[in-house]
Steps between C-alpha positions, in 0.01 A plus 500: 500500500372426148320175425791394279753567776287321757478202267877504452555508878251217554653285227846561649365393841345188349826426320685517834240273668512256208880497503519441874242220497665327204825538698334325795380224271843469342654449844324164537742238374442127508686186405347155471337409832384849601191705417270765649343234721755224559864414576581137423773359725654152455657288773666155531514312832584147619152411626612135470836318516802521735463876566121504541534659846551825308162474323352708781682802355291490181181454702582803715574712193169401341320598823681834514405586142139409587526761777639761258221426248232521770635843591472626141816362339809696398424834338155355427630179341435152642782247529441174314747264675574178310711255702624161373668201666840387373572238771847665539597337170688734262365346173147551636589859597599567138167358382301715747699816419429454127132446576481818710685713242368355173149370585385697803687809380590633845666838550768345721594184692517580870686314779555163327662277763830317517852541365503210246147590369589869456834415340311289246281793387737797543630510139150444360345781708778740403483410129123565512557821701243396758576595863604204721438712803586452868598134456455284812863393533801676646756388243748779434458476122162676500686826566648531150324793327768518230454146363144430621310831513159323523581291812502637856535335842321592824641338813856541637737298286632164612869588479452802730319281751771233528771769503332636812501148656868464409585830673311383809681162499845661460431738788334257743635156399845565348609136539178346368481194279219578256279239333280623213191335356376663180248437223688403183376778273551872440321590824722280718823593318424872530469470879817289513696761300391773744619292796841438341540864398411602854756261650764634260839345579337280767301272262703207639265523801248316279561129562224371271277643225219247463240542225160336449254482209141628530386161367634322812221398740717559807834657592559287812814329362658839423446615859664182635798560269534864614494398866780248438738782398493645851361828371383730782337762275228395254398727212166369378417614143173318435139563396222448763433125462871414532565763767240337727655157430850627587389654831322177596790275400755712691296446816453130429874430469599745777700734276497845661706741290445876488228489233454771233182464294448697179223760513291328231424223749458703817119469503371401844187338355656325199833387654557550873165364618507185279863439607401534868564818696710305750736400215530852359629688807782753443506465121628825347351654187434847361189705437380804309129439561310516829432156643126469573574265793716764675296668775698825471290586192167444677404869496697590188295693239645300211417169670149617584440588133634155400263325742203705380583409139516129587177513704313632200672353193694188608360381835624142455865614477752350740617821669816341632619428144758757388393444140174682573687813614734473200211478250321793664806726498614429143139550377506843668825570316337422165197717581739790575670454159167485314375812680819680395430398138183711496342477154824392331464124531766395254743223588787744467341741749429215744875425511585871514272550802625179666851646468390831659401398853632725776497408871170314475388381844254213505309381806646149493866605483712527814548858626798649314466271198396700192447426133737686265575451131662693216584448134825334610372325815239227451523371861200659677575371853858463620479517880447223756519445874622182669259300715509197728221246558381498862196310631252513213614818325797693360676768706679774310846608615776737388484779245337522156780387264575492127727257317766621256350357183406719206372380166 
């Protein structure tokens, strides 16, 4: 081979190498909040105020991201988790969302908590095209990719949950008189709609729909009013502080209806224990996460991993608080999405990957419950199992079920 030819071959080889390495470089895509070394994640939680029992979720997420960073981060990038308190006050949520997007310049806002707070920022997040990802509320409206392509839920939606309770009531208590207590906001009304849809032509079984405001110090008077109707089934749509009050007050006034408690307040540590285990017997709720107080998971691999994580990164956690398991599981969901993003950390790709989850099994989910999303389905988890409170823990019963609610 002549020197000229050899040179031509070598330069062609170099050209190929140069082209392929510039291709590799070109594949790295970043939006505000992401770089070669960091992924900036925003979060808003009620660390204070009437829903402060949920603050533990943000603390668990922070601990989990510390674990991920200690293990080398995600594709070599460390998570910078910035979490603010909004006191469960929508105007404050708006303020914190603006701060995260415009001052902190986060890539996305992850798992902000509460239906009214998320409603307050949904239009803003979508107009800014910043992911409002895996929101910590089960309102049905988060599954609306057509109108709100930058907002996605996580947990089973509220309407599905109360539809399942309605089916159970119709089958087992066809002549029931139902009393409903609900929080007077989008969260409470969403649950109430699901119950009515589930009852269908039998909505007349509801003898009283009683609402309360989150600003009320106590709901005792509402419980007394519900008892006076003669209702023998109680559907309790309340957040943890008020759920514990309702359980206590029922016992105090000797009202013993069949009691359905919404999943968002089924925490043993945050609700059942403060209300008194003796007052909480036989309450029915639903679950999609493993309950850490349930001895059947003692040797479960997922539960062992959860305990090891807490031992090392969040030892002071109250392990009987369902919020800790929730925070852990949803943080794992985000890590999965970010891993799928690879080196394309644009906001658009974050949403694309979040909408491309197939049969994801996470250690904290009940066996048979999987995470699935698509471009037209922004409801990652849609399955639950009923459970009844016995002694000092929940006992699962029946099959894994789904409600009939779409977007």
